[in-house]
Wavefront OBJ file of the C-alpha trace (Angstrom):
o trace
v 4.872 13.988 21.885
v 6.929 16.646 21.066
v 7.993 17.295 17.810
v 11.501 16.408 15.744
v 13.882 18.969 14.741
v 14.878 17.140 11.307
v 10.464 17.566 10.942
v 10.657 21.533 11.331
v 13.760 21.289 8.644
v 12.208 19.788 6.020
v 8.983 21.749 6.590
v 11.100 24.771 6.017
v 13.295 23.120 3.669
v 9.276 23.084 1.941
v 8.657 26.921 1.912
v 12.164 28.317 2.071
v 11.183 29.775 -1.488
v 8.796 32.623 0.767
v 10.862 35.123 2.321
v 10.775 36.467 6.024
v 9.854 32.622 7.621
v 10.898 32.348 10.987
v 9.927 29.706 13.890
v 9.839 29.543 18.019
v 10.265 26.617 20.010
v 7.993 26.509 22.183
v 6.982 23.008 24.903
v 8.372 21.161 22.112
v 6.654 21.947 19.599
v 7.536 24.488 16.843
v 5.392 27.890 16.172
v 5.715 29.282 12.885
v 5.602 32.887 11.202
v 5.444 34.244 7.702
v 6.528 38.013 7.674
v 5.729 38.646 11.397
v 2.305 36.543 11.313
v 1.604 33.385 12.767
v 0.451 31.071 10.201
v 0.423 27.757 12.005
v 3.211 24.974 13.991
v 4.342 21.848 13.783
v 3.196 20.006 16.830
v 3.657 16.096 17.438
v 5.361 16.260 14.047
v 2.015 17.990 12.001
v 2.135 20.901 10.166
v -1.477 22.758 10.884
v -2.779 25.919 10.061
v -5.008 28.481 11.198
v -8.379 28.153 9.561
v -8.861 31.965 7.885
v -10.915 31.467 4.514
v -8.130 31.283 2.076
v -6.607 27.907 3.860
v -10.604 27.203 3.841
v -10.458 27.242 0.377
v -7.334 25.887 -0.783
v -8.053 22.870 1.655
v -11.864 22.055 1.568
v -11.371 18.643 2.255
v -8.669 19.391 5.314
v -9.049 17.858 8.864
v -9.561 20.307 11.752
v -7.475 18.906 14.788
v -6.486 20.225 18.140
v -2.545 21.285 18.240
v -1.946 20.386 21.828
v -5.590 20.231 24.859
v -7.540 22.866 25.273
v -6.257 24.837 22.290
v -8.692 25.851 18.732
v -8.968 23.761 16.300
v -6.133 24.329 13.529
v -6.382 22.791 10.025
v -4.076 19.571 8.617
v -2.072 19.994 6.830
v -1.442 17.172 3.950
v 0.090 18.346 1.362
v 3.543 19.109 2.830
v 5.712 17.265 0.042
v 4.507 19.817 -2.572
v 6.775 22.856 -2.252
v 4.080 25.524 -4.425
v 1.129 24.495 -2.672
v 2.854 25.226 0.485
v 3.726 28.258 -0.981
v 0.850 29.478 -2.808
v -0.668 28.683 0.690
v 1.028 30.837 2.995
v 1.154 33.352 0.461
v -2.911 33.290 0.388
v -3.199 33.498 4.227
v -0.960 36.411 5.039
v -3.507 38.830 4.964
v -6.755 36.960 6.521
v -3.884 36.589 9.193
v -4.293 38.452 12.443
v -1.677 41.463 12.902
v 1.425 40.912 16.125
v -0.172 42.224 18.951
v 2.317 45.637 19.742
v 4.651 44.342 22.821
v 3.978 46.179 25.946
l 1 2 3 4 5 6 7 8 9 10 11 12 13 14 15 16 17 18 19 20 21 22 23 24 25 26 27 28 29 30 31 32 33 34 35 36 37 38 39 40 41 42 43 44 45 46 47 48 49 50 51 52 53 54 55 56 57 58 59 60 61 62 63 64 65 66 67 68 69 70 71 72 73 74 75 76 77 78 79 80 81 82 83 84 85 86 87 88 89 90 91 92 93 94 95 96 97 98 99 100 101 102 103 104
């Protein structure tokens, strides 16, 4: 099942106080970037983020879910209605995220 653009728009509005948020559509889903680094994405109308140390500490009870068959597990963000929490989450995660790979 592909994600709806309306759900992406809702999440983008929730994190609108952050600068340098971008996204890329990929096979019916959306990859979310924060300041050039992949934070997570929208998969089947769910916000999933990479399971980095800071995200795990902010969401210790979060479920691990697969974004799609064959992928690595990611953390499901349940508190998507809380703008302050999402802003804190993305800011906390930034330093734990790997740097973007250099293009050849």
